[in-house]
C-alpha positions as CSV (number, residue, x, y, z in Angstrom):
1,X,19.3,-5.3,11.1
2,X,18.6,-4.9,14.8
3,X,15.3,-3.2,14.1
4,X,14.5,-5.9,11.5
5,X,15.2,-8.6,14.0
6,X,13.2,-7.1,16.8
7,X,10.2,-6.5,14.5
8,X,10.4,-10.0,13.2
9,X,10.5,-11.4,16.7
10,X,7.5,-9.3,17.7
11,X,5.6,-10.3,14.6
12,X,6.2,-14.1,15.2
13,X,5.1,-13.7,18.8
14,X,1.9,-12.0,17.6
15,X,1.0,-14.4,14.8
16,X,-2.3,-15.6,16.2
17,X,-5.5,-13.6,15.7
18,X,-6.4,-13.7,19.4
19,X,-4.3,-10.7,20.4
20,X,-5.3,-7.0,20.1
21,X,-4.5,-5.7,16.6
22,X,-2.1,-2.8,16.2
23,X,-3.5,-0.1,13.9
24,X,-6.7,-2.0,13.1
25,X,-8.0,0.6,10.6
26,X,-4.8,1.1,8.6
27,X,-6.1,-0.9,5.6
28,X,-9.4,1.0,5.6
29,X,-7.7,4.1,4.3
30,X,-8.0,4.8,0.5
31,X,-4.5,6.2,0.3
32,X,-1.4,5.7,2.4
33,X,2.2,7.0,2.2
34,X,5.6,5.9,3.4
35,X,9.3,5.5,2.5
36,X,11.8,2.8,2.1
37,X,15.5,2.0,1.9
38,X,17.4,-1.2,1.2
39,X,20.2,-3.1,-0.6
40,X,20.4,-4.2,-4.2
41,X,22.5,-6.8,-6.0
42,X,22.5,-6.1,-9.8
43,X,24.3,-7.8,-12.6
44,X,23.7,-8.3,-16.3
45,X,21.9,-10.8,-18.5
46,X,24.0,-11.2,-21.6
47,X,22.9,-12.9,-24.9
48,X,25.2,-13.5,-27.9
49,X,24.5,-13.8,-31.6
50,X,26.6,-16.9,-31.7
51,X,28.3,-19.4,-29.4
52,X,30.9,-16.9,-28.2
53,X,30.4,-16.4,-24.4
54,X,33.3,-14.3,-23.4
55,X,31.9,-11.8,-20.9
56,X,31.7,-12.4,-17.1
57,X,29.3,-10.2,-15.1
58,X,30.2,-9.5,-11.5
59,X,28.1,-7.6,-8.9
60,X,28.7,-5.6,-5.8
61,X,26.1,-4.6,-3.2
62,X,24.3,-1.3,-3.8
63,X,21.7,0.7,-2.0
64,X,18.4,2.5,-2.7
65,X,16.0,4.9,-1.1
66,X,12.6,6.1,-2.1
67,X,9.0,7.0,-1.3
68,X,5.8,4.9,-1.3
69,X,2.3,5.7,-2.5
70,X,-0.4,3.1,-2.1
71,X,-4.0,3.2,-3.3
72,X,-6.3,0.5,-1.9
73,X,-8.9,-1.0,-4.2
74,X,-10.1,-3.2,-1.3
75,X,-8.5,-4.7,1.8
76,X,-6.6,-7.3,-0.3
77,X,-5.8,-5.5,-3.6
78,X,-3.9,-2.2,-4.1
79,X,-2.1,-0.3,-6.7
80,X,1.3,1.0,-5.6
81,X,4.2,3.2,-6.8
82,X,7.6,3.3,-5.1
83,X,9.7,5.9,-6.9
84,X,13.3,5.9,-5.8
85,X,17.0,6.3,-6.6
86,X,19.1,3.1,-7.0
87,X,22.9,3.1,-6.8
88,X,24.8,0.1,-8.0
89,X,28.3,-0.9,-9.2
90,X,28.9,-3.8,-11.6
91,X,32.0,-5.2,-13.3
92,X,32.3,-6.8,-16.8
93,X,35.3,-9.0,-17.5
94,X,36.1,-9.6,-21.2
95,X,37.9,-12.9,-21.3
96,X,38.9,-12.5,-24.9
97,X,41.1,-9.5,-24.0
98,X,44.3,-9.7,-22.0
99,X,45.3,-6.4,-20.5
100,X,43.4,-5.0,-17.5
101,X,42.8,-1.7,-19.3
102,X,40.9,-3.6,-22.0
103,X,39.5,-6.6,-20.2
104,X,37.8,-4.9,-17.2
105,X,35.0,-2.4,-17.3
106,X,33.7,-1.1,-13.9
107,X,30.2,0.3,-14.4
108,X,28.6,2.6,-11.8
109,X,24.9,3.1,-12.5
110,X,22.5,5.5,-10.8
111,X,18.9,4.6,-11.7
112,X,15.9,6.9,-11.1
113,X,13.1,4.4,-11.0
114,X,9.4,5.1,-11.4
115,X,7.5,1.8,-10.8
116,X,3.8,1.0,-11.0
117,X,2.8,-2.3,-9.4
118,X,-0.1,-4.4,-8.2
119,X,0.0,-5.8,-4.7
120,X,-2.1,-8.8,-3.6
121,X,-2.4,-9.4,0.2
122,X,-3.6,-12.4,2.1
123,X,-6.0,-11.9,5.0
124,X,-4.5,-10.4,8.1
125,X,-3.2,-12.8,10.8
126,X,-2.9,-11.0,14.1
127,X,-0.4,-8.2,13.4
128,X,1.1,-9.6,10.2
129,X,0.1,-10.1,6.6
130,X,2.0,-11.6,3.6
131,X,1.7,-10.3,0.1
132,X,3.0,-10.8,-3.5
133,X,3.6,-8.0,-6.0
134,X,4.3,-7.5,-9.7
135,X,4.8,-4.5,-11.8
136,X,6.5,-2.4,-14.5
137,X,9.4,0.0,-13.9
138,X,10.6,2.9,-16.0
139,X,14.3,3.4,-15.1
140,X,16.5,6.4,-16.2
141,X,20.2,5.7,-15.9
142,X,22.0,8.9,-15.0
143,X,25.4,7.4,-15.7
144,X,24.6,5.8,-19.1
145,X,27.0,7.8,-21.3
146,X,24.6,7.0,-24.2
147,X,25.4,10.2,-26.1
148,X,29.2,10.1,-25.5
149,X,31.4,9.9,-28.6
150,X,33.9,7.8,-26.6
151,X,33.4,4.1,-26.5
152,X,35.3,1.0,-25.2
153,X,38.3,1.9,-27.2
154,X,38.6,4.9,-24.9
155,X,37.7,2.9,-21.8
156,X,34.1,4.0,-21.7
157,X,31.2,1.4,-21.7
158,X,28.0,3.0,-23.0
159,X,24.4,2.1,-22.1
160,X,20.9,3.2,-22.8
161,X,19.6,6.0,-20.6
162,X,15.9,5.1,-20.9
163,X,14.9,1.6,-19.9
164,X,11.9,-0.6,-19.0
165,X,12.0,-3.4,-16.5
166,X,9.6,-5.7,-14.7
167,X,9.6,-6.8,-11.1
168,X,8.1,-9.6,-9.0
169,X,8.4,-10.1,-5.3
170,X,6.9,-10.9,-2.0
171,X,7.0,-9.5,1.6
172,X,5.4,-9.5,5.0
173,X,3.6,-6.5,6.4
174,X,4.1,-6.2,10.2
175,X,1.6,-3.9,12.1
176,X,3.5,-2.2,14.9
177,X,2.1,0.2,17.5
178,X,3.0,3.4,15.6
179,X,3.5,2.3,12.0
180,X,3.5,-0.6,9.5
181,X,6.9,-2.1,8.8
182,X,7.4,-4.3,5.7
183,X,10.5,-6.2,4.7
184,X,10.3,-7.4,1.1
185,X,12.5,-9.1,-1.5
186,X,12.1,-8.4,-5.3
187,X,13.5,-9.6,-8.5
188,X,14.0,-7.1,-11.4
189,X,14.6,-7.9,-15.1
190,X,15.3,-5.6,-18.0
191,X,12.9,-5.7,-21.0
192,X,14.9,-3.6,-23.5
193,X,18.5,-4.0,-24.6
194,X,20.6,-1.5,-22.6
195,X,23.8,-1.9,-24.7
196,X,25.1,0.9,-27.0
197,X,27.3,-0.7,-29.6
198,X,30.8,0.6,-30.1
199,X,31.6,2.8,-33.1
200,X,33.7,0.0,-34.6
201,X,31.3,-2.7,-36.0
202,X,34.1,-5.3,-35.2
203,X,34.6,-4.2,-31.7
204,X,36.0,-7.0,-29.4
205,X,33.8,-5.6,-26.6
206,X,30.3,-5.4,-28.3
207,X,30.6,-7.2,-31.7
208,X,29.0,-10.5,-30.7
209,X,26.6,-9.2,-28.0
210,X,23.0,-9.2,-29.1
211,X,21.4,-8.3,-25.7
212,X,22.6,-6.8,-22.4
213,X,20.1,-6.0,-19.7
214,X,20.0,-5.4,-16.0
215,X,18.8,-8.1,-13.7
216,X,19.0,-8.4,-10.0
217,X,17.6,-8.8,-6.5
218,X,16.9,-6.1,-4.0
219,X,15.7,-6.1,-0.4
220,X,13.6,-3.2,0.9
221,X,12.6,-2.1,4.4
222,X,9.4,-0.1,4.1
223,X,7.8,2.2,6.8
224,X,4.2,3.4,6.4
């Protein structure tokens, strides 16, 4: 947070286009590389097959780390991939059940994400440049328990391992003396249903659930 604050202060002070530009030829390169880390806040979007909303989704902060590969089409448009590992913890509370053993499911998910996105930048103002981005993510859940024979009756909540999501977001690129620093905020939304139904078709945990998918917000700090 200290680094972020100092970089932001420096970028604001350098907003005009009258000062010398740091790394003036950075965006002339065809390909650039970097890394990122950040925080995520995931929960679930839940749909029901009837008016029977009995599940509460709670979230806890998680974190992620990954690499960046950027291919410039021109100075304002680029294709980008940011593969990484995302660690998150969520809780589902089933209000139709009474005992803690049955009514609470703590879900730890480790996603290996392979995104492909398009990034559209504005023109550069001094040593900063805003952008927007959108893309598709393939996410593999290492803790899905999809193939487990145990289900909620044994205390295990099962999810799909292979998932597709889409993301949208925005950020500000800050050109510092030695590198480009970019804070960004993204929203991510599942496309496919991640729920694996219980073996019992009348399960009190999954019977009335028609869709359960990841959604969330994450904040990345990128260095290139």
